[in-house]
C-alpha positions in Angstrom: 86.6 103.3 119.3 83.2 101.7 119.0 83.3 98.0 119.3 80.8 97.5 116.5 83.2 99.1 114.1 86.0 96.8 115.0 83.6 93.8 114.6 82.9 94.5 111.0 86.6 95.0 110.3 87.3 91.5 111.8 84.5 90.2 109.6 85.9 91.9 106.5 89.4 90.5 107.2 87.9 87.0 107.9 86.1 87.1 104.5 89.4 88.1 102.9 91.1 85.2 104.6 88.5 82.7 103.3 88.9 84.2 99.8 92.7 83.9 100.0 92.5 80.2 100.9 90.0 79.6 98.1 92.3 81.4 95.7 95.3 79.4 96.6 93.4 76.1 96.6 92.1 76.7 93.1 95.3 78.0 91.7 97.2 75.0 93.1 94.9 72.1 92.7 92.3 72.8 90.0 92.9 71.0 86.7 95.1 73.2 84.6 92.9 72.8 81.6 89.9 74.0 83.6 91.7 77.1 84.8 91.6 78.4 81.2 87.9 77.8 80.6 84.5 78.3 82.1 84.0 80.7 85.0 87.5 80.4 86.5 89.1 83.3 84.5 86.2 85.5 85.7 86.6 84.2 89.3 90.3 84.9 89.1 89.5 88.6 88.7 87.6 88.7 91.9 90.1 86.6 93.7 92.5 89.4 92.8 90.6 91.7 95.2 91.7 89.7 98.2 95.2 91.2 98.5 94.0 94.8 98.1 91.5 94.2 100.8 94.2 93.2 103.3 96.3 96.3 102.5 93.2 98.6 102.7 92.2 97.1 106.1 95.7 97.6 107.5 95.7 101.2 106.6 92.1 101.7 107.7 92.8 100.2 111.2 95.9 102.4 111.6 93.9 105.4 110.5 91.2 104.7 113.1 93.8 104.4 115.8 95.6 107.6 114.7 92.4 109.7 114.5 91.0 108.5 117.8 93.8 110.0 119.9 95.0 113.6 120.0 98.5 112.5 120.8 100.6 110.0 118.8 100.7 106.5 120.4 104.0 104.8 121.1 105.4 103.5 117.8 107.4 100.5 119.1 104.5 98.0 119.8 103.4 98.5 116.1 106.9 98.4 114.8 107.7 95.3 116.7 104.7 93.4 115.3 105.3 94.7 111.8 109.0 93.5 112.0 107.7 90.1 113.1 105.4 89.9 110.1 108.3 91.0 107.9 110.5 88.2 109.4 107.8 85.6 108.9 107.4 86.7 105.3 111.1 86.3 104.5 111.3 83.0 106.4 108.5 81.5 104.3 110.3 82.3 101.1 113.9 81.5 101.9 115.5 79.5 99.0 116.5 76.6 101.1 117.6 74.6 98.1 120.1 77.3 97.0 121.3 77.9 100.5 121.8 74.2 101.3 124.4 74.2 98.5 126.0 77.5 99.5 124.7 79.2 96.5 124.7 83.0 97.0 124.6 84.0 93.3 122.5 86.9 92.1 119.5 84.6 91.2 119.6 83.1 94.7 119.7 86.5 96.3 116.7 87.7 94.2 114.8 84.6 95.3 115.8 85.1 98.9 114.6 88.7 99.0 111.6 88.4 96.7 108.7 90.5 98.1 105.4 88.7 98.8 102.3 90.0 100.5 103.6 89.8 104.1 106.8 91.8 103.4 104.9 94.4 101.5 102.2 94.6 104.2 104.8 95.0 106.9 106.7 97.7 105.1 103.5 99.5 104.1 102.6 99.5 107.8 106.1 100.9 108.7 105.6 103.7 106.2 102.3 104.6 107.9 103.9 104.5 111.4 106.5 106.9 110.0 103.8 109.2 108.7 102.1 109.1 112.1 105.3 110.5 113.7 104.4 113.8 112.0 100.9 114.3 113.4 100.6 117.9 112.2 101.5 117.0 108.7 100.1 113.4 108.4 96.9 114.5 106.6 99.1 116.0 103.9 102.0 113.5 103.9 99.8 110.4 103.4 97.9 111.6 100.3 101.2 112.8 98.8 102.7 109.4 99.5 99.6 107.7 98.0 100.0 109.7 94.8 103.6 108.7 94.5 103.1 105.0 95.1 100.2 104.9 92.6 101.2 107.2 89.8 105.0 106.4 89.8 104.4 102.6 89.9 105.5 102.0 86.3 108.6 104.2 86.7 109.6 102.5 89.9 110.0 99.2 88.0 113.2 100.5 86.6 114.6 102.0 89.8 117.8 100.4 91.1 120.0 101.0 94.1 122.3 98.0 93.4 121.2 96.5 96.8 118.9 93.5 96.0 116.9 93.5 99.3 115.8 97.1 98.5 115.4 96.8 94.7 113.1 93.8 95.2 110.5 96.3 96.6 110.6 98.3 93.4 110.4 95.8 90.6 108.5 92.6 89.9 111.0 91.7 87.2 112.9 89.2 89.4 110.0 87.5 91.1 108.5 89.9 93.6 104.8 89.5 93.6 103.9 92.6 95.6 106.3 95.5 95.0 105.5 98.6 97.1 104.5 100.5 93.9 101.5 100.4 93.8 100.5 98.0 96.5 101.4 100.3 99.4 98.9 102.7 97.9 96.0 100.4 99.1 97.2 100.8 102.7 97.5 104.5 102.3 94.1 104.7 100.8 92.6 102.8 103.7 94.3 105.3 106.1 92.8 108.2 104.2 89.3 106.7 104.2 89.4 106.0 107.9 88.5 109.6 108.5 85.2 109.3 106.7 82.1 107.2 107.0 82.6 103.9 105.1 79.0 102.9 105.7 77.6 106.0 103.9 75.9 105.8 100.6 78.3 108.4 99.0 81.2 106.1 99.8 79.5 103.3 98.0 78.8 105.5 95.0 82.4 106.6 95.0 83.5 103.0 95.1 81.2 102.1 92.2 82.5 105.0 90.1 86.1 103.8 90.5 85.3 100.1 90.0 83.3 100.7 86.8 84.8 103.8 85.5 88.6 103.9 86.1 89.6 101.8 83.1 87.6 104.1 80.8 89.5 107.3 81.8 91.9 107.8 78.9 94.5 109.9 80.7 95.2 107.1 83.3 97.9 104.7 82.6 97.4 100.9 83.0 98.7 100.7 86.5 96.8 103.6 88.0 93.6 102.3 86.3 94.4 98.8 87.7 94.8 100.3 91.2 91.8 102.6 91.2 89.5 99.9 89.7 90.4 97.5 92.5 90.2 100.2 95.1 86.7 100.9 94.1 85.7 97.2 94.5 87.4 97.1 98.0 85.5 100.3 99.1 82.2 98.7 97.9 83.1 95.5 99.8 83.8 97.5 102.9 80.4 99.3 102.6 78.5 96.0 102.1 80.3 94.3 105.0 79.8 97.2 107.4 76.1 97.8 106.5 74.6 94.4 105.5 76.9 91.5 106.2 77.8 92.6 109.7 74.1 92.7 110.7 73.4 89.3 109.3 76.5 87.7 110.8 75.8 89.2 114.2 72.4 87.6 114.2 73.9 84.3 113.2 77.0 84.5 115.3 76.9 80.8 116.3 77.4 79.9 112.6 79.6 82.8 111.5 81.8 83.3 114.6 84.7 81.4 112.8 84.9 84.3 110.3 85.5 86.8 113.1 88.1 84.4 114.5 89.8 84.1 111.2 89.9 87.9 110.9 91.4 88.3 114.4 94.0 85.6 113.8 94.6 86.2 110.0 98.4 85.8 110.2 98.1 82.4 111.8 95.5 81.3 109.1 97.7 82.7 106.4 100.8 80.8 107.5 99.0 77.6 108.4 97.2 77.1 105.0 100.4 77.8 103.1 102.3 75.3 105.1 99.6 72.7 104.5 99.8 73.3 100.7 103.5 73.9 100.2 105.4 72.5 103.1 103.6 69.5 104.5 105.7 66.4 103.7 102.9 63.9 103.3 103.2 61.1 102.4 106.5 61.8 100.6 106.2 65.4 99.3 104.0 68.4 99.7 100.4 68.3 98.4 101.3 71.0 95.9 103.8 68.7 94.3 102.1 65.3 94.9 98.6 66.4 93.7 99.3 69.5 91.5 96.8 71.1 89.2 94.9 67.9 88.4 91.6 68.0 90.3 88.0 68.6 89.3 86.1 71.4 91.0 84.3 69.3 93.6 87.6 67.9 94.9 89.1 71.4 95.0 86.1 72.5 97.0 86.7 69.7 99.4 90.4 70.7 99.7 89.4 74.3 100.3 87.1 73.3 103.1 89.8 71.1 104.7 92.4 73.8 104.5 90.0 76.4 105.9 88.9 74.1 108.8 92.5 73.2 109.8 93.7 76.8 109.5 90.8 78.2 111.6 91.5 75.4 114.1 95.0 76.6 114.4 93.7 80.2 114.9 91.4 78.9 117.7 94.3 77.2 119.4 96.5 80.3 119.1 93.8 82.7 120.4 93.1 80.4 123.4 96.9 80.2 124.1 97.1 83.9 124.3 94.1 84.1 126.6 95.6 81.5 129.0 96.9 83.1 132.2 100.6 83.0 132.8 101.9 80.4 135.3 102.9 81.5 138.7 106.6 82.2 139.2 
């Protein structure tokens, strides 16, 4: 696989990471009154493209790996990492308040098993690993699965097995932010597009048609239109990143290297910035509770820079830890 192609993927993921921190900083700390006025509602729309980008990148990278080898690669290394991501996702959302009182009621169980981005990403990846185990049929199975996750999303909201850890992946009714329907569709779309040329002009045109035209197709329901519109923006972002931004950032690598680092260590950055916002007990409670949605834009910008710097610093430490040679026995 060409190194240059991987470089732009790291850059794309790094940009998504920066957008994610900006989104969380604004949603958490910007004055609540300002969040309803000015440019913030418009910015919120574009902030909503961050999560689809992560899913699309996951699928695209898996697709590149799948198409680069004539024989399926061992599944366990990928499964092990995806299960680790799944575990981190659940650990970050355990309802410690409920559990500390021995509360295992239905609301507590829904809270415990609510599906956020990490859980949905991990399960989407596991679905792709399963599809890859059928190499002769993968190119058929993945598009069919994509269609199901996108066009049955509204129906899936009512599906129930009676087992809350499973049902939380179908419905957002009880707090899940990223149910598999339609979010897994972004990962499947990335996998499908990995076989083509993302940096081609037809790809950019295709993305633009989806971004600006999906909501105007009368036969599409709200959810498929929501999905296709955002998929179009993600495809255009991938095109711009791979053709323009990558060249600029490579020439200014001394100033933009942190973006590549954030992309390579996106899980560390994700966990770190959320801990700083929601779990750091300083001086008496977390910044989310102590500060809240009370700050003007300049202060929020400063908080964003601080969160980004500290999270990227944690990523740098982790990358150097992994590169350190093991001690002699």
